[in-house]
C-alpha angles and dihedrals in degrees: 000000000000127000091250090060097057140067137182118254114233107256148309111319128203114205128189113217110236124215094257090051096056122110097036125115120260093239095053088047091053091048090059092043095048105044111195098021113127112245089234088063093049091054088048097055089047093050092047091053094243088126112065132182116204085350092300135108117255137185123247091253092057109130115221124239125207108270096025112145111224121199110206116190125218107277142182112258136181117259103242092220091055095060112090114192117204120245089232092059093046087055094047094058089059091074096105122182098177138000140173135151092286108032143038126191118187134180099249115216121232114253095038116103116222091237140008125261136088092073094318114118092207146357138201095288090055090047091050091050091049090049093048105039093164093056109109097198128023116160133162113252093195137346139251124201115258093252093045121095134194141056114019122170123219121186119224093190131043092229089056091051090054093047093050094046087055092051090050094049088049091048089237093135114088105216120183128186135188112224130179113211137185120267136002111317114231133199106025118247116017133184119210117201107178124144116240128213127189122227143155133243120226089264090061093252114146113242132179123209138181105256135167088229094049130104119281113265131177130190130177117209124196125181117244101167128008128195132161090252102039142357131213114220138188108226122200111187111197089190128044103225120157112274088353100152092043095050096041093050090049091045091064097043102266108101118189121260112254094017107141093181107046101008137095113271094209092049092047092051090049092052092049098047097040102030104024095239110163102167143044110290098225119117129178096228104181147000127199131172143145115241115233110259093003131109097213120091114210118219122171131179125196119210118230117259116257089256096056093038091054090052091055096040112138096027115112129222096022 
């Protein structure tokens, strides 16, 4: 971000948390209050104590309560008229899988981050708000890695955001992914329970590792297609840790195809040269859940991108 793309917000703001804003994390609240500010900068001002709640320091995961007084410092923000969103990205967020007055589910493309920050001017949520200027509320319910495609939920009402966050915390959302891994899968269904811990490399790049002092994480893997060279798995994460499927798969010796962070370089090169794979093969295939207090069960399936579909062309039952 260059100096010509930023400006300084006016002054310190004191915001009172309303009833319909309660329950959300302070970092997510700040992202909505400070449109255009990279998430990394939001974390920085929270860690440095520049953001206060009821005059006290808080952590990024603090959940707001109705009546909380939030102090927001002056910050550098992107000028909205300086952000140019590509026509391709505007078209990609039109791939709607499900929509009603409270919820939107789209088939996220690979290569588009879910939000701006870390050197990115914008992400999917910013593109979506640009494409729907009359929408009063659009917020990510969960996240997908930049290279991952498939089902992504966006709340259109704050009450829906709270309801879906509760379902996710209680593992009442059935999330299923398709993942291609190196080698011939053995042993049928497997459950991986390995705690994960976030860290950083010297370069500043975020990395996740299996660690005894990490957070609990559980993924179920089931074979869909097995060949001597590669296997296609269905992955069902019970928890929603960063990079969970990718790290768990690599941990048990089956790194994902196209994974340049946790994968196998030789296998990735082979899949690129022989199969034409130019992306991470991880696709959020389906979502299913029962809304609280509602009779309807929502179940959504996201078709594979043409690139992934071509790779699997000829295989039945995928």
